[in-house]
N, C-alpha and C positions, 0 to 999 in steps of 0.2 A: 879864345872864342869857342862857343859851343857848337854842337853839330847842327842844331836847328838854324842858328844864324848863318852858318856856312851853307846850308842847303838853300836858304832864302837868297843869299848872295849868288850862289851858283845858278839858280833858276833865273834871277834877274840878268845875270851876265849872258847866259845862253839865249834867253829871250831877246836881249839887246842885240846880240850878234845876228840872230835870225831876222829881226826887224831891219837891221842894217842891210843885210843881204837883199831883203825884199825891196827896201827903199832905193838902193843903188840900181838893182836889176830893173826896177820899174822905170827908171829914167832912160834905159836903153831899149826896153821893149814894153809896150803897154799890155802885153799878154804874157804874164810870168808863169812859167811851167805849163803853158797851154791851158791853164785853169783860171788864174786870177787876172781880171781886167783892172789895171791900175791907172790912176790919174796922177797928175802932178801933185795935187793936194794930198792924196793918199801917200805918195812917196815922201813928201815933206813930213807928214805925220809919222810915218815909219822911221824916218831918220831922226826925228826929235826923240821918239821913244827909244831908239837904239842908243843914242848918245847918253841919255839919262840912265838907261839900263846898264850899259857898259860901265859908266862911272860908278853907279851904285854897286854893281857887281864886283868892282875892284876896290872901291874906297868906302862905300857907305854901308847902310843896313838895308837889306832887300825887302823886308816885310812891308814897309810903307809903299814902296814902288810896286810890289806885286799886287797889293790891294788896289792901288790907284789904277794900274794898267788893267786890272780885272774889271773894275767898274766901268772904265772907259770902253773896254772891249765889249762888254755886255750892252752898254748903252748904244754904242755905234752899231753893233750887230742888230739890235732890235730896231733902231731907227733906220738902219740900212734896209731892212726888210719891209718896213712900213712906210717911211716917209722919204728917205733919201734915194730910194731906188738904186742902191748899190748893186753891183754884180752879186748874184746869189752866192757864189763861191767865196767872195770876199766877206760878205755878211756872215756866212757860216764860220769862216776862219776867225773873224772877230769874236763871235760867240764862243767858239772853242777856246781861243786864247783867254778870253775873259773869264770863263768858268774855271778853267784850269788854274789861272792866276789867282782867282779868289780862293780856290781850294788850298793852294799853296800858301797864300797870304794869311788866311784865317785858321786853317787846320793845324798848321805848325806853330805851336805855342811853346814858350820857354818853360 
C-alpha cells in the first residue's frame, strides 16, 4: 500500500474515533466540552460516521469516505448556520471537519 492511501485511511480512522467519542459523549451530556450543544440526532449521525470511518480506516480505502464526510460536513455546516439553526459551535465544527476532509480527500492523489 502506498503512503497516500495509508494517510487517507489514517485520517478516516482518526476522524471516525473522534466522531465516536462525540457521539457517545453526547448521549451522556448535551453540552460536550462546554462548547458543543448536541441532540440525539446529532449523536446518532456522529456514531454512524464513526462506525463507517473506523471500518474504512481499518479495512477499506479512505479517499471516498473523506470526500463524502467532507461534503456532508460542509452541507450540514452551511445548512446549520442558515436553516437548521444548529448551535454555532456545532455548525463551525462541521464546516471545519468538512473543509479539512475535502482537502485530505481531494488533495492527496495517487
